C-alpha angles and dihedrals in degrees: 000000000000124000133184118227124173097327099325133100111215141147110290091235089060097051111117129187126189117257085229091063108127091227087063097040101038109008084247104164148063135246145189136200116209118196116224124201120190089347090306119119113227118231093338093170091055090051091047090050089053089050089051091051090052094047091047090049093054093039096244115141114235107249094207140045121236090259092050091050090050091052093048095047092044091053092049091049093048092052093057122089096210118084100211111056146162111223114205120206122187129180120183132178090257137240118309124193091246140030107256126145093219116092111272120235123237094002116138117229121250113243119193128175131173139150136224135184114282109253112203130183116282122255088250092057091050091048098049103020124232137271124248138180132208128236138170114275102242097169126121125272100266105062088148088077113082097220131165089239091102104145095118089050090047091052091047092049091049090053087060093048091049089053093048091250135126102225144019116220111210127220129196125187092341097312136101115251110169145290125283088258105004148050117252131224127188129197124207126170091347096308121119114216135182132170119266123256110264139130092294096060136053107236104241122215091206089047088057090051091052092051091048091051091049090053093044092053095040093243113163108254141157136195105209142116111297116210121221089244090057091051092052094047097042121133089216137010125194134185119211132195140137092270101030092044102186111344125174120232107211101171125047121185089341095308126108119254106228106322091344094256133097106281128236096247092051091049090051092048092050090051090052089047092051091051090049091047094051098040100038113015095047093045101039 
């Protein structure tokens, strides 16, 4: 498997990064994951814009132009045998000669890119839905930046694993924010709702697709704050992400969501998403 590291293409197993890299020492960097369908990257420019927002937010100059990123990602995709992929991009502030929290001067960033097979939910998960738990959102105040400092997300995800669940839905000050690795939608009385994009939530590309499909098909939907009580009384809950696509959550904190089965609106949305994926994503 081929990787890109600081201007070189090389086997992934041979990629080496300094232990003084600030991504390793401080989690000082940003990342992106670009879904690839039939060797075609989906909304690469949107992902690269989100990467730019992250790099701007942490004051790290982008080491590549849009065209250069396209060339790098395209090369990595073409070297892989599998058609559906998840391309990972990471940019850190580089490796200084000493460990100091202040930004180093004249240190080039570390740029690392590789790809892996896309892993989607199993047919059984789609058929029955998945279980989730809730937990307080203990992350920092700029969750809209996609940084490599993911320890709170890791801890939240592990809470789900320990409980035999797939996802942890996070709550802050009585309101839904997002999942440990997903955006969250709720349905009540036929209306689809999801929290607005702000500093507490990572703006999801798949979330945008779902909202676009809802608008295209005239499905009732709202982008607004969602209270914890609304989450717990929802008729349907979905999680969305590049790899999970649109996945129903049918159990929350051990209690059934609605009737405990994937709901009709979620099934319809996933059908719309599949059509969009096959007609647009695979032919982009």
